[in-house]
Biopython code that builds the backbone (N, CA, C, O; Angstrom):
import numpy as np
from Bio.PDB.StructureBuilder import StructureBuilder

atoms = [
    (1, "VAL", "N", (-1.919, 1.080, -10.314)),
    (1, "VAL", "CA", (-2.083, 2.021, -9.220)),
    (1, "VAL", "C", (-3.365, 2.838, -9.393)),
    (1, "VAL", "O", (-4.026, 3.169, -8.409)),
    (2, "ASP", "N", (-3.716, 3.162, -10.635)),
    (2, "ASP", "CA", (-4.948, 3.935, -10.822)),
    (2, "ASP", "C", (-6.166, 3.164, -10.330)),
    (2, "ASP", "O", (-7.155, 3.761, -9.904)),
    (3, "GLU", "N", (-6.092, 1.835, -10.390)),
    (3, "GLU", "CA", (-7.207, 1.021, -9.907)),
    (3, "GLU", "C", (-7.375, 1.127, -8.392)),
    (3, "GLU", "O", (-8.482, 0.971, -7.876)),
    (4, "ILE", "N", (-6.284, 1.391, -7.683)),
    (4, "ILE", "CA", (-6.385, 1.611, -6.233)),
    (4, "ILE", "C", (-7.281, 2.816, -5.974)),
    (4, "ILE", "O", (-8.141, 2.783, -5.093)),
    (5, "TYR", "N", (-7.077, 3.868, -6.739)),
    (5, "TYR", "CA", (-7.897, 5.070, -6.558)),
    (5, "TYR", "C", (-9.332, 4.861, -7.065)),
    (5, "TYR", "O", (-10.263, 5.494, -6.568)),
    (6, "GLU", "N", (-9.508, 3.981, -8.045)),
    (6, "GLU", "CA", (-10.868, 3.634, -8.481)),
    (6, "GLU", "C", (-11.595, 2.890, -7.362)),
    (6, "GLU", "O", (-12.781, 3.123, -7.128)),
    (7, "VAL", "N", (-10.887, 1.999, -6.672)),
    (7, "VAL", "CA", (-11.478, 1.294, -5.526)),
    (7, "VAL", "C", (-11.839, 2.302, -4.436)),
    (7, "VAL", "O", (-12.901, 2.205, -3.821)),
    (8, "LYS", "N", (-10.949, 3.273, -4.200)),
    (8, "LYS", "CA", (-11.232, 4.312, -3.203)),
    (8, "LYS", "C", (-12.503, 5.080, -3.572)),
    (8, "LYS", "O", (-13.339, 5.346, -2.709)),
    (9, "ASP", "N", (-12.649, 5.436, -4.846)),
    (9, "ASP", "CA", (-13.852, 6.143, -5.288)),
    (9, "ASP", "C", (-15.101, 5.298, -5.064)),
    (9, "ASP", "O", (-16.139, 5.819, -4.656)),
    (10, "TRP", "N", (-15.004, 3.988, -5.331)),
    (10, "TRP", "CA", (-16.141, 3.095, -5.103)),
    (10, "TRP", "C", (-16.477, 3.034, -3.617)),
    (10, "TRP", "O", (-17.648, 3.079, -3.238)),
    (11, "ILE", "N", (-15.446, 2.929, -2.774)),
    (11, "ILE", "CA", (-15.668, 2.902, -1.322)),
    (11, "ILE", "C", (-16.343, 4.200, -0.884)),
    (11, "ILE", "O", (-17.280, 4.176, -0.086)),
    (12, "ASN", "N", (-15.864, 5.339, -1.410)),
    (12, "ASN", "CA", (-16.463, 6.642, -1.061)),
    (12, "ASN", "C", (-17.940, 6.707, -1.429)),
    (12, "ASN", "O", (-18.739, 7.308, -0.711)),
    (13, "SER", "N", (-18.297, 6.089, -2.544)),
    (13, "SER", "CA", (-19.691, 6.147, -2.982)),
    (13, "SER", "C", (-20.568, 5.099, -2.305)),
    (13, "SER", "O", (-21.794, 5.164, -2.396)),
    (14, "SER", "N", (-19.950, 4.134, -1.627)),
    (14, "SER", "CA", (-20.711, 3.021, -1.053)),
    (14, "SER", "C", (-20.788, 3.036, 0.472)),
    (14, "SER", "O", (-21.666, 2.399, 1.055)),
    (15, "PHE", "N", (-19.874, 3.761, 1.121)),
    (15, "PHE", "CA", (-19.796, 3.724, 2.582)),
    (15, "PHE", "C", (-19.581, 5.123, 3.135)),
    (15, "PHE", "O", (-19.247, 6.055, 2.403)),
    (16, "GLU", "N", (-19.779, 5.252, 4.441)),
    (16, "GLU", "CA", (-19.465, 6.495, 5.131)),
    (16, "GLU", "C", (-17.966, 6.494, 5.443)),
    (16, "GLU", "O", (-17.510, 5.775, 6.332)),
    (17, "VAL", "N", (-17.220, 7.294, 4.712)),
    (17, "VAL", "CA", (-15.772, 7.353, 4.888)),
    (17, "VAL", "C", (-15.451, 8.330, 6.015)),
    (17, "VAL", "O", (-15.903, 9.474, 6.015)),
    (18, "VAL", "N", (-14.666, 7.856, 6.966)),
    (18, "VAL", "CA", (-14.266, 8.659, 8.117)),
    (18, "VAL", "C", (-12.900, 9.307, 7.875)),
    (18, "VAL", "O", (-12.682, 10.463, 8.239)),
    (19, "GLU", "N", (-11.986, 8.557, 7.258)),
    (19, "GLU", "CA", (-10.637, 9.065, 7.048)),
    (19, "GLU", "C", (-9.965, 8.306, 5.910)),
    (19, "GLU", "O", (-10.242, 7.128, 5.687)),
    (20, "VAL", "N", (-9.083, 8.990, 5.195)),
    (20, "VAL", "CA", (-8.260, 8.365, 4.156)),
    (20, "VAL", "C", (-6.804, 8.690, 4.469)),
    (20, "VAL", "O", (-6.444, 9.845, 4.697)),
    (21, "ARG", "N", (-5.975, 7.649, 4.475)),
    (21, "ARG", "CA", (-4.530, 7.828, 4.663)),
    (21, "ARG", "C", (-3.856, 7.342, 3.388)),
    (21, "ARG", "O", (-3.864, 6.149, 3.084)),
    (22, "ASP", "N", (-3.280, 8.270, 2.655)),
    (22, "ASP", "CA", (-2.697, 7.957, 1.358)),
    (22, "ASP", "C", (-1.178, 7.804, 1.472)),
    (22, "ASP", "O", (-0.426, 8.771, 1.347)),
    (23, "TYR", "N", (-0.753, 6.570, 1.712)),
    (23, "TYR", "CA", (0.671, 6.269, 1.792)),
    (23, "TYR", "C", (1.250, 5.945, 0.413)),
    (23, "TYR", "O", (2.429, 5.610, 0.301)),
    (24, "LEU", "N", (0.437, 6.041, -0.625)),
    (24, "LEU", "CA", (0.956, 5.933, -1.993)),
    (24, "LEU", "C", (1.588, 7.262, -2.386)),
    (24, "LEU", "O", (2.711, 7.304, -2.890)),
    (25, "SER", "N", (0.861, 8.336, -2.151)),
    (25, "SER", "CA", (1.373, 9.662, -2.464)),
    (25, "SER", "C", (2.413, 10.130, -1.452)),
    (25, "SER", "O", (3.303, 10.917, -1.773)),
    (26, "HIS", "N", (2.284, 9.630, -0.221)),
    (26, "HIS", "CA", (3.185, 10.020, 0.870)),
    (26, "HIS", "C", (3.661, 8.764, 1.593)),
    (26, "HIS", "O", (3.172, 8.451, 2.678)),
    (27, "PRO", "N", (4.620, 8.037, 0.995)),
    (27, "PRO", "CA", (5.104, 6.794, 1.616)),
    (27, "PRO", "C", (5.743, 7.060, 2.978)),
    (27, "PRO", "O", (6.273, 8.140, 3.240)),
    (28, "LYS", "N", (5.675, 6.039, 3.835)),
    (28, "LYS", "CA", (6.355, 6.123, 5.130)),
    (28, "LYS", "C", (7.862, 6.034, 4.895)),
    (28, "LYS", "O", (8.289, 5.538, 3.852)),
    (29, "PRO", "N", (8.669, 6.501, 5.835)),
    (29, "PRO", "CA", (10.126, 6.437, 5.678)),
    (29, "PRO", "C", (10.653, 5.023, 5.401)),
    (29, "PRO", "O", (11.689, 4.863, 4.757)),
    (30, "SER", "N", (9.949, 4.012, 5.882)),
    (30, "SER", "CA", (10.357, 2.619, 5.665)),
    (30, "SER", "C", (10.178, 2.186, 4.215)),
    (30, "SER", "O", (10.732, 1.173, 3.787)),
    (31, "GLY", "N", (9.388, 2.973, 3.452)),
    (31, "GLY", "CA", (9.062, 2.601, 2.083)),
    (31, "GLY", "C", (7.648, 2.076, 1.946)),
    (31, "GLY", "O", (7.193, 1.806, 0.835)),
    (32, "TYR", "N", (6.940, 1.925, 3.070)),
    (32, "TYR", "CA", (5.575, 1.392, 3.059)),
    (32, "TYR", "C", (4.670, 2.261, 2.204)),
    (32, "TYR", "O", (4.640, 3.485, 2.340)),
    (33, "ARG", "N", (3.923, 1.592, 1.310)),
    (33, "ARG", "CA", (2.974, 2.276, 0.442)),
    (33, "ARG", "C", (1.663, 1.508, 0.458)),
    (33, "ARG", "O", (1.644, 0.283, 0.338)),
    (34, "SER", "N", (0.579, 2.236, 0.607)),
    (34, "SER", "CA", (-0.748, 1.640, 0.620)),
    (34, "SER", "C", (-1.759, 2.774, 0.709)),
    (34, "SER", "O", (-1.398, 3.911, 1.011)),
    (35, "LEU", "N", (-2.995, 2.472, 0.451)),
    (35, "LEU", "CA", (-4.075, 3.431, 0.655)),
    (35, "LEU", "C", (-4.979, 2.846, 1.735)),
    (35, "LEU", "O", (-5.519, 1.752, 1.578)),
    (36, "HIS", "N", (-5.137, 3.580, 2.825)),
    (36, "HIS", "CA", (-5.993, 3.135, 3.916)),
    (36, "HIS", "C", (-7.259, 3.988, 3.912)),
    (36, "HIS", "O", (-7.192, 5.217, 3.891)),
    (37, "VAL", "N", (-8.395, 3.329, 3.932)),
    (37, "VAL", "CA", (-9.669, 4.033, 3.994)),
    (37, "VAL", "C", (-10.406, 3.512, 5.219)),
    (37, "VAL", "O", (-10.680, 2.317, 5.333)),
    (38, "ILE", "N", (-10.724, 4.421, 6.131)),
    (38, "ILE", "CA", (-11.456, 4.045, 7.342)),
    (38, "ILE", "C", (-12.912, 4.420, 7.123)),
    (38, "ILE", "O", (-13.242, 5.571, 6.836)),
    (39, "ILE", "N", (-13.775, 3.418, 7.266)),
    (39, "ILE", "CA", (-15.206, 3.617, 7.049)),
    (39, "ILE", "C", (-15.966, 3.255, 8.318)),
    (39, "ILE", "O", (-15.440, 2.603, 9.220)),
    (40, "LYS", "N", (-17.212, 3.695, 8.358)),
    (40, "LYS", "CA", (-18.083, 3.334, 9.469)),
    (40, "LYS", "C", (-19.150, 2.381, 8.941)),
    (40, "LYS", "O", (-19.865, 2.697, 7.990)),
    (41, "VAL", "N", (-19.248, 1.217, 9.566)),
    (41, "VAL", "CA", (-20.243, 0.204, 9.195)),
    (41, "VAL", "C", (-20.978, -0.210, 10.460)),
    (41, "VAL", "O", (-20.367, -0.740, 11.388)),
    (42, "ASP", "N", (-22.274, 0.026, 10.504)),
    (42, "ASP", "CA", (-23.091, -0.318, 11.676)),
    (42, "ASP", "C", (-22.474, 0.197, 12.970)),
    (42, "ASP", "O", (-22.453, -0.508, 13.979)),
    (43, "GLY", "N", (-21.970, 1.432, 12.935)),
    (43, "GLY", "CA", (-21.399, 2.054, 14.122)),
    (43, "GLY", "C", (-19.975, 1.630, 14.452)),
    (43, "GLY", "O", (-19.390, 2.143, 15.406)),
    (44, "CYS", "N", (-19.405, 0.705, 13.684)),
    (44, "CYS", "CA", (-18.027, 0.241, 13.915)),
    (44, "CYS", "C", (-17.100, 0.837, 12.865)),
    (44, "CYS", "O", (-17.471, 1.006, 11.704)),
    (45, "LEU", "N", (-15.882, 1.152, 13.303)),
    (45, "LEU", "CA", (-14.886, 1.630, 12.359)),
    (45, "LEU", "C", (-14.169, 0.438, 11.740)),
    (45, "LEU", "O", (-13.753, -0.488, 12.436)),
    (46, "VAL", "N", (-14.033, 0.482, 10.419)),
    (46, "VAL", "CA", (-13.388, -0.589, 9.658)),
    (46, "VAL", "C", (-12.321, 0.044, 8.781)),
    (46, "VAL", "O", (-12.575, 1.034, 8.095)),
    (47, "GLU", "N", (-11.131, -0.529, 8.806)),
    (47, "GLU", "CA", (-10.061, -0.017, 7.955)),
    (47, "GLU", "C", (-9.868, -0.952, 6.767)),
    (47, "GLU", "O", (-9.681, -2.158, 6.930)),
    (48, "ILE", "N", (-9.915, -0.378, 5.582)),
    (48, "ILE", "CA", (-9.670, -1.115, 4.351)),
    (48, "ILE", "C", (-8.323, -0.647, 3.811)),
    (48, "ILE", "O", (-8.101, 0.550, 3.626)),
    (49, "GLN", "N", (-7.428, -1.599, 3.561)),
    (49, "GLN", "CA", (-6.121, -1.266, 3.002)),
    (49, "GLN", "C", (-6.092, -1.764, 1.569)),
    (49, "GLN", "O", (-6.304, -2.947, 1.306)),
    (50, "VAL", "N", (-5.828, -0.847, 0.643)),
    (50, "VAL", "CA", (-5.847, -1.168, -0.781)),
    (50, "VAL", "C", (-4.437, -0.981, -1.326)),
    (50, "VAL", "O", (-3.840, 0.086, -1.179)),
    (51, "ARG", "N", (-3.903, -2.040, -1.963)),
    (51, "ARG", "CA", (-2.562, -1.964, -2.536)),
    (51, "ARG", "C", (-2.411, -2.986, -3.644)),
    (51, "ARG", "O", (-3.241, -3.881, -3.799)),
    (52, "THR", "N", (-1.338, -2.843, -4.413)),
    (52, "THR", "CA", (-1.060, -3.803, -5.479)),
    (52, "THR", "C", (-0.574, -5.117, -4.857)),
    (52, "THR", "O", (-0.278, -5.177, -3.664)),
    (53, "ILE", "N", (-0.499, -6.150, -5.668)),
    (53, "ILE", "CA", (-0.016, -7.451, -5.192)),
    (53, "ILE", "C", (1.405, -7.326, -4.664)),
    (53, "ILE", "O", (1.728, -7.870, -3.608)),
    (54, "ALA", "N", (2.257, -6.610, -5.396)),
    (54, "ALA", "CA", (3.652, -6.450, -4.968)),
    (54, "ALA", "C", (3.731, -5.664, -3.660)),
    (54, "ALA", "O", (4.511, -6.019, -2.776)),
    (55, "LEU", "N", (2.946, -4.616, -3.526)),
    (55, "LEU", "CA", (2.938, -3.843, -2.286)),
    (55, "LEU", "C", (2.434, -4.680, -1.124)),
    (55, "LEU", "O", (2.916, -4.538, 0.000)),
    (56, "ASP", "N", (1.474, -5.546, -1.383)),
    (56, "ASP", "CA", (0.947, -6.408, -0.325)),
    (56, "ASP", "C", (2.002, -7.411, 0.142)),
    (56, "ASP", "O", (2.151, -7.654, 1.340)),
    (57, "PHE", "N", (2.724, -7.983, -0.801)),
    (57, "PHE", "CA", (3.795, -8.921, -0.456)),
    (57, "PHE", "C", (4.848, -8.209, 0.396)),
    (57, "PHE", "O", (5.301, -8.746, 1.407)),
    (58, "TRP", "N", (5.234, -7.002, -0.017)),
    (58, "TRP", "CA", (6.210, -6.214, 0.730)),
    (58, "TRP", "C", (5.700, -5.949, 2.143)),
    (58, "TRP", "O", (6.436, -6.125, 3.115)),
    (59, "ALA", "N", (4.434, -5.523, 2.259)),
    (59, "ALA", "CA", (3.853, -5.194, 3.567)),
    (59, "ALA", "C", (3.847, -6.407, 4.487)),
    (59, "ALA", "O", (4.071, -6.275, 5.690)),
    (60, "ASN", "N", (3.594, -7.587, 3.931)),
    (60, "ASN", "CA", (3.605, -8.801, 4.749)),
    (60, "ASN", "C", (4.998, -9.083, 5.297)),
    (60, "ASN", "O", (5.136, -9.461, 6.460)),
    (61, "LEU", "N", (6.034, -8.905, 4.477)),
    (61, "LEU", "CA", (7.408, -9.098, 4.950)),
    (61, "LEU", "C", (7.756, -8.071, 6.028)),
    (61, "LEU", "O", (8.337, -8.417, 7.057)),
    (62, "GLU", "N", (7.402, -6.816, 5.789)),
    (62, "GLU", "CA", (7.700, -5.766, 6.755)),
    (62, "GLU", "C", (6.972, -6.027, 8.072)),
    (62, "GLU", "O", (7.511, -5.770, 9.149)),
    (63, "HIS", "N", (5.769, -6.527, 7.981)),
    (63, "HIS", "CA", (4.973, -6.855, 9.175)),
    (63, "HIS", "C", (5.667, -7.948, 9.990)),
    (63, "HIS", "O", (5.707, -7.873, 11.218)),
    (64, "GLN", "N", (6.211, -8.961, 9.314)),
    (64, "GLN", "CA", (6.928, -10.041, 10.001)),
    (64, "GLN", "C", (8.128, -9.492, 10.766)),
    (64, "GLN", "O", (8.378, -9.890, 11.903)),
    (65, "ILE", "N", (8.865, -8.582, 10.145)),
    (65, "ILE", "CA", (10.030, -7.993, 10.803)),
    (65, "ILE", "C", (9.600, -7.172, 12.018)),
    (65, "ILE", "O", (10.238, -7.217, 13.070)),
    (66, "HIS", "N", (8.526, -6.434, 11.856)),
    (66, "HIS", "CA", (8.067, -5.534, 12.918)),
    (66, "HIS", "C", (7.680, -6.304, 14.188)),
    (66, "HIS", "O", (7.910, -5.821, 15.297)),
    (67, "TYR", "N", (7.103, -7.481, 14.033)),
    (67, "TYR", "CA", (6.580, -8.206, 15.191)),
    (67, "TYR", "C", (7.448, -9.365, 15.646)),
    (67, "TYR", "O", (7.142, -10.002, 16.654)),
    (68, "LYS", "N", (8.512, -9.650, 14.936)),
    (68, "LYS", "CA", (9.415, -10.720, 15.344)),
    (68, "LYS", "C", (10.388, -10.177, 16.384)),
    (68, "LYS", "O", (10.885, -9.059, 16.248)),
    (69, "LYS", "N", (10.661, -10.957, 17.413)),
    (69, "LYS", "CA", (11.485, -10.495, 18.537)),
    (69, "LYS", "C", (12.939, -10.236, 18.146)),
    (69, "LYS", "O", (13.473, -9.164, 18.431)),
    (70, "HIS", "N", (13.577, -11.197, 17.503)),
    (70, "HIS", "CA", (14.985, -11.046, 17.174)),
    (70, "HIS", "C", (15.221, -11.486, 15.729)),
    (70, "HIS", "O", (14.842, -12.586, 15.326)),
    (71, "ILE", "N", (15.851, -10.607, 14.968)),
    (71, "ILE", "CA", (16.159, -10.915, 13.574)),
    (71, "ILE", "C", (17.628, -10.595, 13.353)),
    (71, "ILE", "O", (18.083, -9.485, 13.626)),
    (72, "GLU", "N", (18.353, -11.570, 12.863)),
    (72, "GLU", "CA", (19.755, -11.315, 12.517)),
    (72, "GLU", "C", (19.820, -10.344, 11.354)),
    (72, "GLU", "O", (19.015, -10.418, 10.426)),
    (73, "ASP", "N", (20.777, -9.435, 11.406)),
    (73, "ASP", "CA", (20.995, -8.458, 10.335)),
    (73, "ASP", "C", (19.753, -7.624, 10.042)),
    (73, "ASP", "O", (19.450, -7.343, 8.882)),
    (74, "GLU", "N", (19.038, -7.230, 11.089)),
    (74, "GLU", "CA", (17.783, -6.496, 10.900)),
    (74, "GLU", "C", (17.988, -5.194, 10.120)),
    (74, "GLU", "O", (17.180, -4.859, 9.254)),
    (75, "ASP", "N", (19.064, -4.459, 10.422)),
    (75, "ASP", "CA", (19.313, -3.199, 9.706)),
    (75, "ASP", "C", (19.529, -3.444, 8.216)),
    (75, "ASP", "O", (19.038, -2.688, 7.377)),
    (76, "LEU", "N", (20.260, -4.493, 7.897)),
    (76, "LEU", "CA", (20.503, -4.838, 6.496)),
    (76, "LEU", "C", (19.193, -5.223, 5.809)),
    (76, "LEU", "O", (18.935, -4.816, 4.676)),
    (77, "ILE", "N", (18.379, -6.003, 6.496)),
    (77, "ILE", "CA", (17.096, -6.433, 5.928)),
    (77, "ILE", "C", (16.180, -5.230, 5.717)),
    (77, "ILE", "O", (15.530, -5.122, 4.678)),
    (78, "ARG", "N", (16.125, -4.331, 6.689)),
    (78, "ARG", "CA", (15.278, -3.135, 6.534)),
    (78, "ARG", "C", (15.761, -2.266, 5.369)),
    (78, "ARG", "O", (14.956, -1.711, 4.620)),
    (79, "SER", "N", (17.069, -2.158, 5.228)),
    (79, "SER", "CA", (17.637, -1.391, 4.118)),
    (79, "SER", "C", (17.265, -2.026, 2.779)),
    (79, "SER", "O", (16.908, -1.331, 1.828)),
    (80, "GLU", "N", (17.351, -3.332, 2.720)),
    (80, "GLU", "CA", (16.993, -4.044, 1.491)),
    (80, "GLU", "C", (15.497, -3.928, 1.207)),
    (80, "GLU", "O", (15.094, -3.795, 0.051)),
    (81, "LEU", "N", (14.675, -3.977, 2.251)),
    (81, "LEU", "CA", (13.230, -3.800, 2.072)),
    (81, "LEU", "C", (12.915, -2.413, 1.531)),
    (81, "LEU", "O", (12.045, -2.267, 0.672)),
    (82, "LYS", "N", (13.614, -1.392, 2.025)),
    (82, "LYS", "CA", (13.400, -0.028, 1.528)),
    (82, "LYS", "C", (13.749, 0.050, 0.047)),
    (82, "LYS", "O", (13.018, 0.653, -0.739)),
    (83, "ARG", "N", (14.875, -0.565, -0.332)),
    (83, "ARG", "CA", (15.272, -0.594, -1.741)),
    (83, "ARG", "C", (14.202, -1.290, -2.574)),
    (83, "ARG", "O", (13.842, -0.820, -3.653)),
    (84, "CYS", "N", (13.697, -2.412, -2.067)),
    (84, "CYS", "CA", (12.645, -3.147, -2.787)),
    (84, "CYS", "C", (11.373, -2.309, -2.912)),
    (84, "CYS", "O", (10.713, -2.339, -3.951)),
    (85, "ALA", "N", (11.024, -1.563, -1.864)),
    (85, "ALA", "CA", (9.831, -0.715, -1.911)),
    (85, "ALA", "C", (9.957, 0.313, -3.032)),
    (85, "ALA", "O", (8.997, 0.583, -3.754)),
    (86, "ASP", "N", (11.159, 0.883, -3.167)),
    (86, "ASP", "CA", (11.379, 1.864, -4.234)),
    (86, "ASP", "C", (11.273, 1.206, -5.610)),
    (86, "ASP", "O", (10.715, 1.790, -6.539)),
    (87, "GLU", "N", (11.807, -0.005, -5.738)),
    (87, "GLU", "CA", (11.709, -0.729, -7.013)),
    (87, "GLU", "C", (10.266, -1.079, -7.334)),
    (87, "GLU", "O", (9.833, -0.962, -8.481)),
    (88, "ILE", "N", (9.516, -1.511, -6.315)),
    (88, "ILE", "CA", (8.105, -1.858, -6.528)),
    (88, "ILE", "C", (7.337, -0.630, -7.018)),
    (88, "ILE", "O", (6.529, -0.733, -7.941)),
    (89, "ALA", "N", (7.584, 0.522, -6.410)),
    (89, "ALA", "CA", (6.907, 1.749, -6.838)),
    (89, "ALA", "C", (7.244, 2.068, -8.287)),
    (89, "ALA", "O", (6.377, 2.479, -9.059)),
    (90, "SER", "N", (8.497, 1.880, -8.649)),
    (90, "SER", "CA", (8.918, 2.127, -10.033)),
    (90, "SER", "C", (8.249, 1.140, -10.989)),
    (90, "SER", "O", (7.777, 1.532, -12.057)),
    (91, "LEU", "N", (8.208, -0.130, -10.612)),
    (91, "LEU", "CA", (7.555, -1.147, -11.452)),
    (91, "LEU", "C", (6.064, -0.879, -11.589)),
    (91, "LEU", "O", (5.508, -0.993, -12.682)),
    (92, "ASP", "N", (5.407, -0.521, -10.474)),
    (92, "ASP", "CA", (3.979, -0.218, -10.550)),
    (92, "ASP", "C", (3.721, 0.946, -11.496)),
    (92, "ASP", "O", (2.740, 0.929, -12.239)),
    (93, "LEU", "N", (4.582, 1.949, -11.482)),
    (93, "LEU", "CA", (4.451, 3.078, -12.401)),
    (93, "LEU", "C", (4.650, 2.629, -13.847)),
    (93, "LEU", "O", (3.920, 3.061, -14.739)),
    (94, "SER", "N", (5.635, 1.766, -14.077)),
    (94, "SER", "CA", (5.870, 1.240, -15.432)),
    (94, "SER", "C", (4.675, 0.424, -15.915)),
    (94, "SER", "O", (4.238, 0.569, -17.057)),
    (95, "PHE", "N", (4.151, -0.433, -15.044)),
    (95, "PHE", "CA", (2.980, -1.227, -15.416)),
    (95, "PHE", "C", (1.785, -0.337, -15.713)),
    (95, "PHE", "O", (1.016, -0.611, -16.635)),
    (96, "GLN", "N", (1.624, 0.740, -14.926)),
    (96, "GLN", "CA", (0.523, 1.675, -15.169)),
    (96, "GLN", "C", (0.668, 2.336, -16.539)),
    (96, "GLN", "O", (-0.314, 2.490, -17.265)),
    (97, "THR", "N", (1.890, 2.725, -16.888)),
    (97, "THR", "CA", (2.151, 3.352, -18.188)),
    (97, "THR", "C", (1.829, 2.386, -19.325)),
    (97, "THR", "O", (1.194, 2.767, -20.309)),
    (98, "ILE", "N", (2.265, 1.141, -19.189)),
    (98, "ILE", "CA", (1.965, 0.128, -20.210)),
    (98, "ILE", "C", (0.468, -0.088, -20.330)),
    (98, "ILE", "O", (-0.066, -0.140, -21.438)),
    (99, "LYS", "N", (-0.219, -0.217, -19.194)),
    (99, "LYS", "CA", (-1.678, -0.409, -19.194)),
    (99, "LYS", "C", (-2.372, 0.750, -19.891)),
    (99, "LYS", "O", (-3.277, 0.542, -20.699)),
    (100, "ASP", "N", (-1.944, 1.983, -19.576)),
    (100, "ASP", "CA", (-2.567, 3.167, -20.184)),
    (100, "ASP", "C", (-2.372, 3.168, -21.702)),
    (100, "ASP", "O", (-3.280, 3.542, -22.444)),
    (101, "ARG", "N", (-1.200, 2.754, -22.161)),
    (101, "ARG", "CA", (-0.924, 2.723, -23.601)),
    (101, "ARG", "C", (-1.746, 1.642, -24.304)),
    (101, "ARG", "O", (-2.242, 1.849, -25.411)),
    (102, "ILE", "N", (-1.882, 0.492, -23.649)),
    (102, "ILE", "CA", (-2.693, -0.578, -24.241)),
    (102, "ILE", "C", (-4.144, -0.156, -24.361)),
    (102, "ILE", "O", (-4.791, -0.397, -25.380)),
    (103, "GLU", "N", (-4.658, 0.487, -23.294)),
    (103, "GLU", "CA", (-6.065, 0.890, -23.286)),
    (103, "GLU", "C", (-6.302, 2.179, -24.077)),
    (103, "GLU", "O", (-7.435, 2.514, -24.426)),
    (104, "GLY", "N", (-5.182, 2.907, -24.356)),
    (104, "GLY", "CA", (-5.112, 4.173, -25.005)),
    (104, "GLY", "C", (-6.133, 4.627, -25.911)),
    (104, "GLY", "O", (-6.033, 5.729, -26.451)),
]
sb = StructureBuilder()
sb.init_structure("model")
sb.init_model(0)
sb.init_chain("A")
sb.init_seg("    ")
for serial, (resi, resn, name, xyz) in enumerate(atoms, 1):
    if name == "N":
        sb.init_residue(resn, " ", resi, " ")
    sb.init_atom(name, np.array(xyz, "f"), 0.0, 1.0, " ", f" {name:<3s}", serial, name[0])
structure = sb.get_structure()
C-alpha cells in the first residue's frame, strides 16, 4: 500500500494534478478502495487509478455487477464482495508490515 502513495508522489512531481480521491483512507460503503489521481495532459483531464493487484481484481468484479442487467442473488454477492474487500484491506496491511520488516 505504501507503494501506491509513492506512485502518487511520482505523479504529483511529473504532472499537473487537478484532484486526488483517496478511497484507501476513505473506502466507499461498498468496500471499494483505490487512489484516483486526476491530472491534466495537453489540456485533457486523465484519471489514473492506483491500487494493489487484489484491489484491482475486486474492482473488476464489482464493475461487472454494477453494469450487468440482472444478477441472481445480487444482495448476497454484494455482501460477499464487501466482506472480501475488508479481507483484502487486512491482507494488504499484513503484507505491508511484512515488507517493512524485511526492508527494516
